[in-house]
N, C-alpha and C positions, 0 to 999 in steps of 0.2 A: 782606770782611775784618772780623774782630772780635777783641776781647780780653775775657776774662771772669774774674771772681774770685768766690769764695764764702767765706763765713765764718759763724760762729755767735756770736750775742751773747746774753747773759743778761738779756734785757729783752723785754717784751711787744711784738708788732708795732705796736700803736698808739703806744707810746712812741717806737719807732724812726721811725715815719712822721712823728710830730710834729717830730723833728729834721730830716727832709727838708723839711717845710713851712716851716721857719724859715731861709730862704735867707740872711738877713743874718748867720747864724752858720756857714754852710758852711765858711768858711775855718778854723774852729777844729777841725774834725774831718776835712776832706777835703783831704789834703796837696797836691793839684794845683790847688786853687782859691784864688786871692787874694781874690776878691770875687764875689758873686752877688746879683741882685735881680730881682724881678718887679713888674709894674705891675698888680696886682689880686690876686684870691684864688688860692690854690693849687688850680687847677682846669683842666680841658681848655680849650685855646685861650688861656690867659693867656701873655703875652709878657714877656720880661725880657732880662737881659744876664748874661754869665758872663765873668769875667776870670781866665784861668789864671795860675799862678805864673810861667810862661814863655809869652810870646806875647801877642797882642792880644786885647782884649775882643771877644766874639762875641755875636750875637743868639741867643736861644733861645725856644722855645715849648713849653709843657707839653702832653702828649698822654696819653691813656689813664690818667688819674688815678683810682685806686680807693683811697679812704681806708683806711688800715691794711693795704694789700696791695701797691700798685705805682704807678709812674708812669714816664713817659718824657720826657726833655728832649731836644728836637731843635734842632740848630744847622745851618742851611742856609747854605752859603757858596759863592762861585763855584768850580765844579769838584768840590765834594763836599758830602756831608751826614754829620753825626755824630749818632747816636742813642744816648742814654745811658739804658739800661733799668735800673730799680731794682725788684727783686722781693723781697717779704718773705713768708715762710711760717712759720706757727707750728710750733714744734718742741718736743720735751721740754725743759723748763727754759729756754725762750727763743725765739729767732727765727733761722731760717736766712735769710741775706742773700745775694742775688745781684746783682752789678753787672756789666753787660755794655755794652761800647761797640762799636757797629757803624759802619763807614765804608763809604760808597757813593759812586758817581760816577766820573768819569774820573781824578781826581787821586790818590786813595789808592794805586793801583798804581805811580805814578811815584815 
């Protein structure tokens, strides 16, 4: 199961990626996030925490970090895994942005 959204922003992909890398400010532009943090650099394998506006804080780990292009934040919980893919593509006059959330495991269908 997944949910996906696309949009276009009038900014260079590197500028958008810099916003992704600043987790302390995610709550200012990501409406479903109350707080986020990581324990290290914005790179593959770095772990952190994400607190949604509704629900409990969850652990996360960064995967497939490609500066200026993409990253995935993965939260593994009992019964399911959530993968948050963020993909940037240079486009005329800005950047095409794709956010995709994938749910796997036995709990999502329930």
